[in-house]
mmCIF file of the N, C-alpha and C atoms, coordinates in Angstrom:
data_MODEL
# 
_entry.id   MODEL 
# 
loop_
_atom_site.group_PDB 
_atom_site.id 
_atom_site.type_symbol 
_atom_site.label_atom_id 
_atom_site.label_alt_id 
_atom_site.label_comp_id 
_atom_site.label_asym_id 
_atom_site.label_entity_id 
_atom_site.label_seq_id 
_atom_site.pdbx_PDB_ins_code 
_atom_site.Cartn_x 
_atom_site.Cartn_y 
_atom_site.Cartn_z 
_atom_site.occupancy 
_atom_site.B_iso_or_equiv 
_atom_site.pdbx_formal_charge 
_atom_site.auth_seq_id 
_atom_site.auth_comp_id 
_atom_site.auth_asym_id 
_atom_site.auth_atom_id 
_atom_site.pdbx_PDB_model_num 
ATOM 1   N N  . MET A 1 1  ? 0.850   -1.172 0.000  1.00 0.00 ? 1  MET A N  1 
ATOM 2   C CA . MET A 1 1  ? 0.000   0.000  0.000  1.00 0.00 ? 1  MET A CA 1 
ATOM 3   C C  . MET A 1 1  ? 0.899   1.241  0.000  1.00 0.00 ? 1  MET A C  1 
ATOM 4   N N  . SER A 1 2  ? 0.574   2.203  -0.807 1.00 0.00 ? 2  SER A N  1 
ATOM 5   C CA . SER A 1 2  ? 1.356   3.436  -0.854 1.00 0.00 ? 2  SER A CA 1 
ATOM 6   C C  . SER A 1 2  ? 1.011   4.330  0.337  1.00 0.00 ? 2  SER A C  1 
ATOM 7   N N  . ILE A 1 3  ? 1.850   5.320  0.585  1.00 0.00 ? 3  ILE A N  1 
ATOM 8   C CA . ILE A 1 3  ? 1.580   6.263  1.678  1.00 0.00 ? 3  ILE A CA 1 
ATOM 9   C C  . ILE A 1 3  ? 0.281   7.009  1.408  1.00 0.00 ? 3  ILE A C  1 
ATOM 10  N N  . ALA A 1 4  ? 0.045   7.370  0.142  1.00 0.00 ? 4  ALA A N  1 
ATOM 11  C CA . ALA A 1 4  ? -1.193  8.078  -0.207 1.00 0.00 ? 4  ALA A CA 1 
ATOM 12  C C  . ALA A 1 4  ? -2.417  7.215  0.083  1.00 0.00 ? 4  ALA A C  1 
ATOM 13  N N  . GLU A 1 5  ? -2.337  5.934  -0.256 1.00 0.00 ? 5  GLU A N  1 
ATOM 14  C CA . GLU A 1 5  ? -3.456  5.026  0.024  1.00 0.00 ? 5  GLU A CA 1 
ATOM 15  C C  . GLU A 1 5  ? -3.648  4.855  1.526  1.00 0.00 ? 5  GLU A C  1 
ATOM 16  N N  . ASP A 1 6  ? -2.523  4.720  2.234  1.00 0.00 ? 6  ASP A N  1 
ATOM 17  C CA . ASP A 1 6  ? -2.579  4.587  3.688  1.00 0.00 ? 6  ASP A CA 1 
ATOM 18  C C  . ASP A 1 6  ? -3.194  5.837  4.304  1.00 0.00 ? 6  ASP A C  1 
ATOM 19  N N  . ASP A 1 7  ? -2.761  7.022  3.857  1.00 0.00 ? 7  ASP A N  1 
ATOM 20  C CA . ASP A 1 7  ? -3.311  8.278  4.365  1.00 0.00 ? 7  ASP A CA 1 
ATOM 21  C C  . ASP A 1 7  ? -4.808  8.391  4.070  1.00 0.00 ? 7  ASP A C  1 
ATOM 22  N N  . ALA A 1 8  ? -5.236  7.940  2.896  1.00 0.00 ? 8  ALA A N  1 
ATOM 23  C CA . ALA A 1 8  ? -6.662  7.987  2.546  1.00 0.00 ? 8  ALA A CA 1 
ATOM 24  C C  . ALA A 1 8  ? -7.476  7.125  3.500  1.00 0.00 ? 8  ALA A C  1 
ATOM 25  N N  . ARG A 1 9  ? -6.960  5.962  3.835  1.00 0.00 ? 9  ARG A N  1 
ATOM 26  C CA . ARG A 1 9  ? -7.664  5.083  4.783  1.00 0.00 ? 9  ARG A CA 1 
ATOM 27  C C  . ARG A 1 9  ? -7.689  5.691  6.184  1.00 0.00 ? 9  ARG A C  1 
ATOM 28  N N  . LEU A 1 10 ? -6.564  6.271  6.600  1.00 0.00 ? 10 LEU A N  1 
ATOM 29  C CA . LEU A 1 10 ? -6.521  6.922  7.911  1.00 0.00 ? 10 LEU A CA 1 
ATOM 30  C C  . LEU A 1 10 ? -7.506  8.092  7.968  1.00 0.00 ? 10 LEU A C  1 
ATOM 31  N N  . ALA A 1 11 ? -7.539  8.885  6.903  1.00 0.00 ? 11 ALA A N  1 
ATOM 32  C CA . ALA A 1 11 ? -8.455  10.032 6.849  1.00 0.00 ? 11 ALA A CA 1 
ATOM 33  C C  . ALA A 1 11 ? -9.904  9.570  6.934  1.00 0.00 ? 11 ALA A C  1 
ATOM 34  N N  . ALA A 1 12 ? -10.230 8.484  6.250  1.00 0.00 ? 12 ALA A N  1 
ATOM 35  C CA . ALA A 1 12 ? -11.593 7.959  6.271  1.00 0.00 ? 12 ALA A CA 1 
ATOM 36  C C  . ALA A 1 12 ? -12.009 7.536  7.677  1.00 0.00 ? 12 ALA A C  1 
ATOM 37  N N  . LEU A 1 13 ? -11.043 7.134  8.475  1.00 0.00 ? 13 LEU A N  1 
ATOM 38  C CA . LEU A 1 13 ? -11.313 6.718  9.858  1.00 0.00 ? 13 LEU A CA 1 
ATOM 39  C C  . LEU A 1 13 ? -11.207 7.882  10.843 1.00 0.00 ? 13 LEU A C  1 
ATOM 40  N N  . GLY A 1 14 ? -10.835 9.049  10.334 1.00 0.00 ? 14 GLY A N  1 
ATOM 41  C CA . GLY A 1 14 ? -10.684 10.211 11.205 1.00 0.00 ? 14 GLY A CA 1 
ATOM 42  C C  . GLY A 1 14 ? -9.418  10.163 12.051 1.00 0.00 ? 14 GLY A C  1 
ATOM 43  N N  . LEU A 1 15 ? -8.403  9.428  11.586 1.00 0.00 ? 15 LEU A N  1 
ATOM 44  C CA . LEU A 1 15 ? -7.151  9.281  12.327 1.00 0.00 ? 15 LEU A CA 1 
ATOM 45  C C  . LEU A 1 15 ? -6.078  10.192 11.742 1.00 0.00 ? 15 LEU A C  1 
ATOM 46  N N  . PRO A 1 16 ? -5.047  10.524 12.530 1.00 0.00 ? 16 PRO A N  1 
ATOM 47  C CA . PRO A 1 16 ? -3.971  11.388 12.031 1.00 0.00 ? 16 PRO A CA 1 
ATOM 48  C C  . PRO A 1 16 ? -3.238  10.735 10.855 1.00 0.00 ? 16 PRO A C  1 
ATOM 49  N N  . LEU A 1 17 ? -2.854  11.540 9.895  1.00 0.00 ? 17 LEU A N  1 
ATOM 50  C CA . LEU A 1 17 ? -2.102  11.048 8.748  1.00 0.00 ? 17 LEU A CA 1 
ATOM 51  C C  . LEU A 1 17 ? -0.655  10.817 9.147  1.00 0.00 ? 17 LEU A C  1 
ATOM 52  N N  . ASN A 1 18 ? 0.082   10.102 8.303  1.00 0.00 ? 18 ASN A N  1 
ATOM 53  C CA . ASN A 1 18 ? 1.467   9.753  8.613  1.00 0.00 ? 18 ASN A CA 1 
ATOM 54  C C  . ASN A 1 18 ? 2.323   10.968 8.939  1.00 0.00 ? 18 ASN A C  1 
ATOM 55  N N  . ALA A 1 19 ? 2.217   12.034 8.173  1.00 0.00 ? 19 ALA A N  1 
ATOM 56  C CA . ALA A 1 19 ? 3.030   13.225 8.424  1.00 0.00 ? 19 ALA A CA 1 
ATOM 57  C C  . ALA A 1 19 ? 2.696   13.846 9.775  1.00 0.00 ? 19 ALA A C  1 
ATOM 58  N N  . GLU A 1 20 ? 1.420   13.788 10.167 1.00 0.00 ? 20 GLU A N  1 
ATOM 59  C CA . GLU A 1 20 ? 1.014   14.341 11.467 1.00 0.00 ? 20 GLU A CA 1 
ATOM 60  C C  . GLU A 1 20 ? 1.618   13.552 12.617 1.00 0.00 ? 20 GLU A C  1 
ATOM 61  N N  . MET A 1 21 ? 1.894   12.288 12.399 1.00 0.00 ? 21 MET A N  1 
ATOM 62  C CA . MET A 1 21 ? 2.494   11.448 13.439 1.00 0.00 ? 21 MET A CA 1 
ATOM 63  C C  . MET A 1 21 ? 4.001   11.666 13.523 1.00 0.00 ? 21 MET A C  1 
ATOM 64  N N  . GLN A 1 22 ? 4.539   12.497 12.654 1.00 0.00 ? 22 GLN A N  1 
ATOM 65  C CA . GLN A 1 22 ? 5.953   12.860 12.636 1.00 0.00 ? 22 GLN A CA 1 
ATOM 66  C C  . GLN A 1 22 ? 6.847   11.624 12.544 1.00 0.00 ? 22 GLN A C  1 
ATOM 67  N N  . GLU A 1 23 ? 6.472   10.732 11.654 1.00 0.00 ? 23 GLU A N  1 
ATOM 68  C CA . GLU A 1 23 ? 7.232   9.501  11.450 1.00 0.00 ? 23 GLU A CA 1 
ATOM 69  C C  . GLU A 1 23 ? 8.692   9.817  11.174 1.00 0.00 ? 23 GLU A C  1 
ATOM 70  N N  . GLY A 1 24 ? 9.602   9.196  11.900 1.00 0.00 ? 24 GLY A N  1 
ATOM 71  C CA . GLY A 1 24 ? 11.031  9.373  11.712 1.00 0.00 ? 24 GLY A CA 1 
ATOM 72  C C  . GLY A 1 24 ? 11.635  10.563 12.431 1.00 0.00 ? 24 GLY A C  1 
ATOM 73  N N  . VAL A 1 25 ? 10.812  11.348 13.117 1.00 0.00 ? 25 VAL A N  1 
ATOM 74  C CA . VAL A 1 25 ? 11.305  12.521 13.848 1.00 0.00 ? 25 VAL A CA 1 
ATOM 75  C C  . VAL A 1 25 ? 11.481  12.131 15.317 1.00 0.00 ? 25 VAL A C  1 
ATOM 76  N N  . PRO A 1 26 ? 12.664  12.346 15.891 1.00 0.00 ? 26 PRO A N  1 
ATOM 77  C CA . PRO A 1 26 ? 12.865  11.973 17.301 1.00 0.00 ? 26 PRO A CA 1 
ATOM 78  C C  . PRO A 1 26 ? 12.005  12.825 18.238 1.00 0.00 ? 26 PRO A C  1 
ATOM 79  N N  . LEU A 1 27 ? 11.806  12.327 19.443 1.00 0.00 ? 27 LEU A N  1 
ATOM 80  C CA . LEU A 1 27 ? 11.063  13.082 20.449 1.00 0.00 ? 27 LEU A CA 1 
ATOM 81  C C  . LEU A 1 27 ? 11.853  14.318 20.860 1.00 0.00 ? 27 LEU A C  1 
ATOM 82  N N  . SER A 1 28 ? 11.148  15.373 21.196 1.00 0.00 ? 28 SER A N  1 
ATOM 83  C CA . SER A 1 28 ? 11.800  16.589 21.682 1.00 0.00 ? 28 SER A CA 1 
ATOM 84  C C  . SER A 1 28 ? 12.369  16.332 23.080 1.00 0.00 ? 28 SER A C  1 
ATOM 85  N N  . ASP A 1 29 ? 13.196  17.235 23.552 1.00 0.00 ? 29 ASP A N  1 
ATOM 86  C CA . ASP A 1 29 ? 13.742  17.111 24.908 1.00 0.00 ? 29 ASP A CA 1 
ATOM 87  C C  . ASP A 1 29 ? 12.621  17.090 25.946 1.00 0.00 ? 29 ASP A C  1 
ATOM 88  N N  . ALA A 1 30 ? 11.592  17.898 25.740 1.00 0.00 ? 30 ALA A N  1 
ATOM 89  C CA . ALA A 1 30 ? 10.457  17.931 26.678 1.00 0.00 ? 30 ALA A CA 1 
ATOM 90  C C  . ALA A 1 30 ? 9.705   16.608 26.666 1.00 0.00 ? 30 ALA A C  1 
ATOM 91  N N  . ASP A 1 31 ? 9.526   16.019 25.484 1.00 0.00 ? 31 ASP A N  1 
ATOM 92  C CA . ASP A 1 31 ? 8.847   14.721 25.394 1.00 0.00 ? 31 ASP A CA 1 
ATOM 93  C C  . ASP A 1 31 ? 9.682   13.631 26.051 1.00 0.00 ? 31 ASP A C  1 
ATOM 94  N N  . GLU A 1 32 ? 10.993  13.656 25.820 1.00 0.00 ? 32 GLU A N  1 
ATOM 95  C CA . GLU A 1 32 ? 11.887  12.678 26.460 1.00 0.00 ? 32 GLU A CA 1 
ATOM 96  C C  . GLU A 1 32 ? 11.807  12.812 27.983 1.00 0.00 ? 32 GLU A C  1 
ATOM 97  N N  . ALA A 1 33 ? 11.757  14.035 28.469 1.00 0.00 ? 33 ALA A N  1 
ATOM 98  C CA . ALA A 1 33 ? 11.652  14.263 29.914 1.00 0.00 ? 33 ALA A CA 1 
ATOM 99  C C  . ALA A 1 33 ? 10.338  13.709 30.449 1.00 0.00 ? 33 ALA A C  1 
ATOM 100 N N  . TYR A 1 34 ? 9.248   13.851 29.692 1.00 0.00 ? 34 TYR A N  1 
ATOM 101 C CA . TYR A 1 34 ? 7.946   13.319 30.113 1.00 0.00 ? 34 TYR A CA 1 
ATOM 102 C C  . TYR A 1 34 ? 8.000   11.798 30.204 1.00 0.00 ? 34 TYR A C  1 
ATOM 103 N N  . VAL A 1 35 ? 8.630   11.164 29.214 1.00 0.00 ? 35 VAL A N  1 
ATOM 104 C CA . VAL A 1 35 ? 8.780   9.698  29.262 1.00 0.00 ? 35 VAL A CA 1 
ATOM 105 C C  . VAL A 1 35 ? 9.588   9.310  30.497 1.00 0.00 ? 35 VAL A C  1 
ATOM 106 N N  . ARG A 1 36 ? 10.695  9.983  30.709 1.00 0.00 ? 36 ARG A N  1 
ATOM 107 C CA . ARG A 1 36 ? 11.603  9.664  31.826 1.00 0.00 ? 36 ARG A CA 1 
ATOM 108 C C  . ARG A 1 36 ? 10.974  9.952  33.187 1.00 0.00 ? 36 ARG A C  1 
ATOM 109 N N  . ASP A 1 37 ? 10.349  11.125 33.322 1.00 0.00 ? 37 ASP A N  1 
ATOM 110 C CA . ASP A 1 37 ? 9.911   11.595 34.641 1.00 0.00 ? 37 ASP A CA 1 
ATOM 111 C C  . ASP A 1 37 ? 8.473   11.234 35.000 1.00 0.00 ? 37 ASP A C  1 
ATOM 112 N N  . VAL A 1 38 ? 7.636   11.013 34.007 1.00 0.00 ? 38 VAL A N  1 
ATOM 113 C CA . VAL A 1 38 ? 6.216   10.774 34.287 1.00 0.00 ? 38 VAL A CA 1 
ATOM 114 C C  . VAL A 1 38 ? 5.782   9.351  33.931 1.00 0.00 ? 38 VAL A C  1 
ATOM 115 N N  . ILE A 1 39 ? 6.120   8.896  32.726 1.00 0.00 ? 39 ILE A N  1 
ATOM 116 C CA . ILE A 1 39 ? 5.660   7.562  32.300 1.00 0.00 ? 39 ILE A CA 1 
ATOM 117 C C  . ILE A 1 39 ? 6.496   6.455  32.935 1.00 0.00 ? 39 ILE A C  1 
ATOM 118 N N  . SER A 1 40 ? 7.817   6.540  32.803 1.00 0.00 ? 40 SER A N  1 
ATOM 119 C CA . SER A 1 40 ? 8.686   5.457  33.291 1.00 0.00 ? 40 SER A CA 1 
ATOM 120 C C  . SER A 1 40 ? 8.470   5.091  34.753 1.00 0.00 ? 40 SER A C  1 
ATOM 121 N N  . PRO A 1 41 ? 8.312   6.055  35.664 1.00 0.00 ? 41 PRO A N  1 
ATOM 122 C CA . PRO A 1 41 ? 8.102   5.672  37.060 1.00 0.00 ? 41 PRO A CA 1 
ATOM 123 C C  . PRO A 1 41 ? 6.823   4.849  37.293 1.00 0.00 ? 41 PRO A C  1 
ATOM 124 N N  . ARG A 1 42 ? 5.901   4.899  36.367 1.00 0.00 ? 42 ARG A N  1 
ATOM 125 C CA . ARG A 1 42 ? 4.646   4.151  36.510 1.00 0.00 ? 42 ARG A CA 1 
ATOM 126 C C  . ARG A 1 42 ? 4.753   2.716  35.997 1.00 0.00 ? 42 ARG A C  1 
ATOM 127 N N  . LEU A 1 43 ? 5.844   2.395  35.302 1.00 0.00 ? 43 LEU A N  1 
ATOM 128 C CA . LEU A 1 43 ? 6.018   1.060  34.741 1.00 0.00 ? 43 LEU A CA 1 
ATOM 129 C C  . LEU A 1 43 ? 6.604   0.125  35.785 1.00 0.00 ? 43 LEU A C  1 
ATOM 130 N N  . ALA A 1 44 ? 6.173   -1.127 35.755 1.00 0.00 ? 44 ALA A N  1 
ATOM 131 C CA . ALA A 1 44 ? 6.656   -2.110 36.735 1.00 0.00 ? 44 ALA A CA 1 
ATOM 132 C C  . ALA A 1 44 ? 8.173   -2.271 36.651 1.00 0.00 ? 44 ALA A C  1 
ATOM 133 N N  . ASP A 1 45 ? 8.712   -2.371 35.447 1.00 0.00 ? 45 ASP A N  1 
ATOM 134 C CA . ASP A 1 45 ? 10.161  -2.487 35.250 1.00 0.00 ? 45 ASP A CA 1 
ATOM 135 C C  . ASP A 1 45 ? 10.528  -1.598 34.068 1.00 0.00 ? 45 ASP A C  1 
ATOM 136 N N  . ALA A 1 46 ? 10.660  -0.310 34.324 1.00 0.00 ? 46 ALA A N  1 
ATOM 137 C CA . ALA A 1 46 ? 10.872  0.664  33.265 1.00 0.00 ? 46 ALA A CA 1 
ATOM 138 C C  . ALA A 1 46 ? 12.132  0.376  32.449 1.00 0.00 ? 46 ALA A C  1 
ATOM 139 N N  . ALA A 1 47 ? 13.212  0.021  33.107 1.00 0.00 ? 47 ALA A N  1 
ATOM 140 C CA . ALA A 1 47 ? 14.466  -0.220 32.385 1.00 0.00 ? 47 ALA A CA 1 
ATOM 141 C C  . ALA A 1 47 ? 14.305  -1.368 31.389 1.00 0.00 ? 47 ALA A C  1 
ATOM 142 N N  . ALA A 1 48 ? 13.715  -2.472 31.827 1.00 0.00 ? 48 ALA A N  1 
ATOM 143 C CA . ALA A 1 48 ? 13.527  -3.623 30.940 1.00 0.00 ? 48 ALA A CA 1 
ATOM 144 C C  . ALA A 1 48 ? 12.522  -3.309 29.836 1.00 0.00 ? 48 ALA A C  1 
ATOM 145 N N  . THR A 1 49 ? 11.481  -2.571 30.187 1.00 0.00 ? 49 THR A N  1 
ATOM 146 C CA . THR A 1 49 ? 10.463  -2.230 29.191 1.00 0.00 ? 49 THR A CA 1 
ATOM 147 C C  . THR A 1 49 ? 11.060  -1.368 28.092 1.00 0.00 ? 49 THR A C  1 
ATOM 148 N N  . MET A 1 50 ? 11.759  -0.317 28.457 1.00 0.00 ? 50 MET A N  1 
ATOM 149 C CA . MET A 1 50 ? 12.334  0.578  27.462 1.00 0.00 ? 50 MET A CA 1 
ATOM 150 C C  . MET A 1 50 ? 13.448  -0.105 26.665 1.00 0.00 ? 50 MET A C  1 
ATOM 151 N N  . ALA A 1 51 ? 14.202  -0.995 27.308 1.00 0.00 ? 51 ALA A N  1 
ATOM 152 C CA . ALA A 1 51 ? 15.265  -1.716 26.609 1.00 0.00 ? 51 ALA A CA 1 
ATOM 153 C C  . ALA A 1 51 ? 14.702  -2.689 25.574 1.00 0.00 ? 51 ALA A C  1 
ATOM 154 N N  . ALA A 1 52 ? 13.494  -3.185 25.811 1.00 0.00 ? 52 ALA A N  1 
ATOM 155 C CA . ALA A 1 52 ? 12.877  -4.147 24.900 1.00 0.00 ? 52 ALA A CA 1 
ATOM 156 C C  . ALA A 1 52 ? 12.301  -3.489 23.646 1.00 0.00 ? 52 ALA A C  1 
ATOM 157 N N  . LEU A 1 53 ? 12.133  -2.173 23.671 1.00 0.00 ? 53 LEU A N  1 
ATOM 158 C CA . LEU A 1 53 ? 11.544  -1.466 22.535 1.00 0.00 ? 53 LEU A CA 1 
ATOM 159 C C  . LEU A 1 53 ? 12.612  -0.842 21.652 1.00 0.00 ? 53 LEU A C  1 
ATOM 160 N N  . ASP A 1 54 ? 12.434  -0.967 20.335 1.00 0.00 ? 54 ASP A N  1 
ATOM 161 C CA . ASP A 1 54 ? 13.331  -0.221 19.452 1.00 0.00 ? 54 ASP A CA 1 
ATOM 162 C C  . ASP A 1 54 ? 12.875  1.243  19.456 1.00 0.00 ? 54 ASP A C  1 
ATOM 163 N N  . GLU A 1 55 ? 13.713  2.120  18.966 1.00 0.00 ? 55 GLU A N  1 
ATOM 164 C CA . GLU A 1 55 ? 13.438  3.558  19.028 1.00 0.00 ? 55 GLU A CA 1 
ATOM 165 C C  . GLU A 1 55 ? 12.148  3.924  18.292 1.00 0.00 ? 55 GLU A C  1 
ATOM 166 N N  . THR A 1 56 ? 11.930  3.324  17.129 1.00 0.00 ? 56 THR A N  1 
ATOM 167 C CA . THR A 1 56 ? 10.720  3.634  16.360 1.00 0.00 ? 56 THR A CA 1 
ATOM 168 C C  . THR A 1 56 ? 9.477   3.279  17.158 1.00 0.00 ? 56 THR A C  1 
ATOM 169 N N  . SER A 1 57 ? 9.454   2.117  17.774 1.00 0.00 ? 57 SER A N  1 
ATOM 170 C CA . SER A 1 57 ? 8.291   1.694  18.559 1.00 0.00 ? 57 SER A CA 1 
ATOM 171 C C  . SER A 1 57 ? 8.082   2.604  19.763 1.00 0.00 ? 57 SER A C  1 
ATOM 172 N N  . ARG A 1 58 ? 9.158   2.935  20.435 1.00 0.00 ? 58 ARG A N  1 
ATOM 173 C CA . ARG A 1 58 ? 9.064   3.798  21.623 1.00 0.00 ? 58 ARG A CA 1 
ATOM 174 C C  . ARG A 1 58 ? 8.461   5.149  21.254 1.00 0.00 ? 58 ARG A C  1 
ATOM 175 N N  . VAL A 1 59 ? 8.909   5.729  20.136 1.00 0.00 ? 59 VAL A N  1 
ATOM 176 C CA . VAL A 1 59 ? 8.408   7.027  19.696 1.00 0.00 ? 59 VAL A CA 1 
ATOM 177 C C  . VAL A 1 59 ? 6.963   6.912  19.224 1.00 0.00 ? 59 VAL A C  1 
ATOM 178 N N  . ARG A 1 60 ? 6.632   5.856  18.479 1.00 0.00 ? 60 ARG A N  1 
ATOM 179 C CA . ARG A 1 60 ? 5.257   5.670  17.992 1.00 0.00 ? 60 ARG A CA 1 
ATOM 180 C C  . ARG A 1 60 ? 4.275   5.535  19.151 1.00 0.00 ? 60 ARG A C  1 
ATOM 181 N N  . ILE A 1 61 ? 4.656   4.786  20.166 1.00 0.00 ? 61 ILE A N  1 
ATOM 182 C CA . ILE A 1 61 ? 3.771   4.640  21.324 1.00 0.00 ? 61 ILE A CA 1 
ATOM 183 C C  . ILE A 1 61 ? 3.545   5.997  21.981 1.00 0.00 ? 61 ILE A C  1 
ATOM 184 N N  . TYR A 1 62 ? 4.614   6.761  22.180 1.00 0.00 ? 62 TYR A N  1 
ATOM 185 C CA . TYR A 1 62 ? 4.480   8.075  22.802 1.00 0.00 ? 62 TYR A CA 1 
ATOM 186 C C  . TYR A 1 62 ? 3.555   8.969  21.983 1.00 0.00 ? 62 TYR A C  1 
ATOM 187 N N  . ARG A 1 63 ? 3.836   9.056  20.704 1.00 0.00 ? 63 ARG A N  1 
ATOM 188 C CA . ARG A 1 63 ? 3.030   9.949  19.863 1.00 0.00 ? 63 ARG A CA 1 
ATOM 189 C C  . ARG A 1 63 ? 1.587   9.465  19.765 1.00 0.00 ? 63 ARG A C  1 
ATOM 190 N N  . GLY A 1 64 ? 1.389   8.170  19.706 1.00 0.00 ? 64 GLY A N  1 
ATOM 191 C CA . GLY A 1 64 ? 0.035   7.644  19.611 1.00 0.00 ? 64 GLY A CA 1 
ATOM 192 C C  . GLY A 1 64 ? -0.761  7.782  20.889 1.00 0.00 ? 64 GLY A C  1 
ATOM 193 N N  . MET A 1 65 ? -0.104  7.620  22.029 1.00 0.00 ? 65 MET A N  1 
ATOM 194 C CA . MET A 1 65 ? -0.827  7.623  23.301 1.00 0.00 ? 65 MET A CA 1 
ATOM 195 C C  . MET A 1 65 ? -0.819  8.980  23.998 1.00 0.00 ? 65 MET A C  1 
ATOM 196 N N  . ILE A 1 66 ? 0.174   9.804  23.767 1.00 0.00 ? 66 ILE A N  1 
ATOM 197 C CA . ILE A 1 66 ? 0.274   11.101 24.459 1.00 0.00 ? 66 ILE A CA 1 
ATOM 198 C C  . ILE A 1 66 ? -0.012  12.261 23.510 1.00 0.00 ? 66 ILE A C  1 
ATOM 199 N N  . THR A 1 67 ? 0.745   12.366 22.440 1.00 0.00 ? 67 THR A N  1 
ATOM 200 C CA . THR A 1 67 ? 0.644   13.527 21.556 1.00 0.00 ? 67 THR A CA 1 
ATOM 201 C C  . THR A 1 67 ? -0.664  13.570 20.778 1.00 0.00 ? 67 THR A C  1 
ATOM 202 N N  . ASN A 1 68 ? -1.080  12.447 20.198 1.00 0.00 ? 68 ASN A N  1 
ATOM 203 C CA . ASN A 1 68 ? -2.214  12.450 19.280 1.00 0.00 ? 68 ASN A CA 1 
ATOM 204 C C  . ASN A 1 68 ? -3.470  11.806 19.846 1.00 0.00 ? 68 ASN A C  1 
ATOM 205 N N  . ASN A 1 69 ? -3.475  11.460 21.088 1.00 0.00 ? 69 ASN A N  1 
ATOM 206 C CA . ASN A 1 69 ? -4.633  10.842 21.724 1.00 0.00 ? 69 ASN A CA 1 
ATOM 207 C C  . ASN A 1 69 ? -5.626  11.926 22.118 1.00 0.00 ? 69 ASN A C  1 
ATOM 208 N N  . ARG A 1 70 ? -6.898  11.666 21.939 1.00 0.00 ? 70 ARG A N  1 
ATOM 209 C CA . ARG A 1 70 ? -7.926  12.671 22.232 1.00 0.00 ? 70 ARG A CA 1 
ATOM 210 C C  . ARG A 1 70 ? -8.457  12.598 23.661 1.00 0.00 ? 70 ARG A C  1 
ATOM 211 N N  . GLY A 1 71 ? -7.953  11.684 24.466 1.00 0.00 ? 71 GLY A N  1 
ATOM 212 C CA . GLY A 1 71 ? -8.434  11.541 25.837 1.00 0.00 ? 71 GLY A CA 1 
ATOM 213 C C  . GLY A 1 71 ? -7.924  12.648 26.745 1.00 0.00 ? 71 GLY A C  1 
ATOM 214 N N  . SER A 1 72 ? -8.398  12.601 27.988 1.00 0.00 ? 72 SER A N  1 
ATOM 215 C CA . SER A 1 72 ? -7.924  13.559 28.991 1.00 0.00 ? 72 SER A CA 1 
ATOM 216 C C  . SER A 1 72 ? -6.455  13.251 29.303 1.00 0.00 ? 72 SER A C  1 
ATOM 217 N N  . PRO A 1 73 ? -5.744  14.191 29.933 1.00 0.00 ? 73 PRO A N  1 
ATOM 218 C CA . PRO A 1 73 ? -4.348  13.913 30.291 1.00 0.00 ? 73 PRO A CA 1 
ATOM 219 C C  . PRO A 1 73 ? -4.186  12.635 31.125 1.00 0.00 ? 73 PRO A C  1 
ATOM 220 N N  . ASP A 1 74 ? -5.089  12.397 32.069 1.00 0.00 ? 74 ASP A N  1 
ATOM 221 C CA . ASP A 1 74 ? -4.996  11.179 32.878 1.00 0.00 ? 74 ASP A CA 1 
ATOM 222 C C  . ASP A 1 74 ? -5.248  9.936  32.043 1.00 0.00 ? 74 ASP A C  1 
ATOM 223 N N  . GLU A 1 75 ? -6.200  10.000 31.100 1.00 0.00 ? 75 GLU A N  1 
ATOM 224 C CA . GLU A 1 75 ? -6.475  8.865  30.218 1.00 0.00 ? 75 GLU A CA 1 
ATOM 225 C C  . GLU A 1 75 ? -5.294  8.600  29.290 1.00 0.00 ? 75 GLU A C  1 
ATOM 226 N N  . ARG A 1 76 ? -4.669  9.671  28.816 1.00 0.00 ? 76 ARG A N  1 
ATOM 227 C CA . ARG A 1 76 ? -3.500  9.523  27.949 1.00 0.00 ? 76 ARG A CA 1 
ATOM 228 C C  . ARG A 1 76 ? -2.359  8.827  28.695 1.00 0.00 ? 76 ARG A C  1 
ATOM 229 N N  . LEU A 1 77 ? -2.116  9.271  29.920 1.00 0.00 ? 77 LEU A N  1 
ATOM 230 C CA . LEU A 1 77 ? -1.042  8.693  30.718 1.00 0.00 ? 77 LEU A CA 1 
ATOM 231 C C  . LEU A 1 77 ? -1.311  7.228  31.034 1.00 0.00 ? 77 LEU A C  1 
ATOM 232 N N  . ALA A 1 78 ? -2.545  6.918  31.395 1.00 0.00 ? 78 ALA A N  1 
ATOM 233 C CA . ALA A 1 78 ? -2.895  5.512  31.667 1.00 0.00 ? 78 ALA A CA 1 
ATOM 234 C C  . ALA A 1 78 ? -2.724  4.664  30.419 1.00 0.00 ? 78 ALA A C  1 
ATOM 235 N N  . GLY A 1 79 ? -3.162  5.172  29.289 1.00 0.00 ? 79 GLY A N  1 
ATOM 236 C CA . GLY A 1 79 ? -3.018  4.437  28.028 1.00 0.00 ? 79 GLY A CA 1 
ATOM 237 C C  . GLY A 1 79 ? -1.573  4.217  27.652 1.00 0.00 ? 79 GLY A C  1 
ATOM 238 N N  . ALA A 1 80 ? -0.743  5.221  27.873 1.00 0.00 ? 80 ALA A N  1 
ATOM 239 C CA . ALA A 1 80 ? 0.678   5.092  27.564 1.00 0.00 ? 80 ALA A CA 1 
ATOM 240 C C  . ALA A 1 80 ? 1.317   4.024  28.438 1.00 0.00 ? 80 ALA A C  1 
ATOM 241 N N  . GLY A 1 81 ? 0.980   4.029  29.715 1.00 0.00 ? 81 GLY A N  1 
ATOM 242 C CA . GLY A 1 81 ? 1.526   3.008  30.627 1.00 0.00 ? 81 GLY A CA 1 
ATOM 243 C C  . GLY A 1 81 ? 1.158   1.601  30.176 1.00 0.00 ? 81 GLY A C  1 
ATOM 244 N N  . GLU A 1 82 ? -0.083  1.440  29.731 1.00 0.00 ? 82 GLU A N  1 
ATOM 245 C CA . GLU A 1 82 ? -0.519  0.126  29.245 1.00 0.00 ? 82 GLU A CA 1 
ATOM 246 C C  . GLU A 1 82 ? 0.164   -0.232 27.933 1.00 0.00 ? 82 GLU A C  1 
ATOM 247 N N  . ALA A 1 83 ? 0.334   0.748  27.051 1.00 0.00 ? 83 ALA A N  1 
ATOM 248 C CA . ALA A 1 83 ? 0.933   0.481  25.753 1.00 0.00 ? 83 ALA A CA 1 
ATOM 249 C C  . ALA A 1 83 ? 2.413   0.122  25.856 1.00 0.00 ? 83 ALA A C  1 
ATOM 250 N N  . TYR A 1 84 ? 3.142   0.798  26.761 1.00 0.00 ? 84 TYR A N  1 
ATOM 251 C CA . TYR A 1 84 ? 4.560   0.478  26.923 1.00 0.00 ? 84 TYR A CA 1 
ATOM 252 C C  . TYR A 1 84 ? 4.683   -0.874 27.596 1.00 0.00 ? 84 TYR A C  1 
# 
């Protein structure tokens, strides 16, 4: 499937397009601090969890659960903890 086809399907579902998800762009310093200071302390074994994820997956989870999620801040944080 091409990116255009993928974007068309995402748009039809009302989901963010690939460019909006900032695919391939690293997290900002503020986002990294949020992962380190807010999300990681909530994980049962943060070191093992983060070590098990490749960088792309770690960033996608953050952007999907924190940046682009429509829930409340508490719902976003809970979802991120479950996703990681």
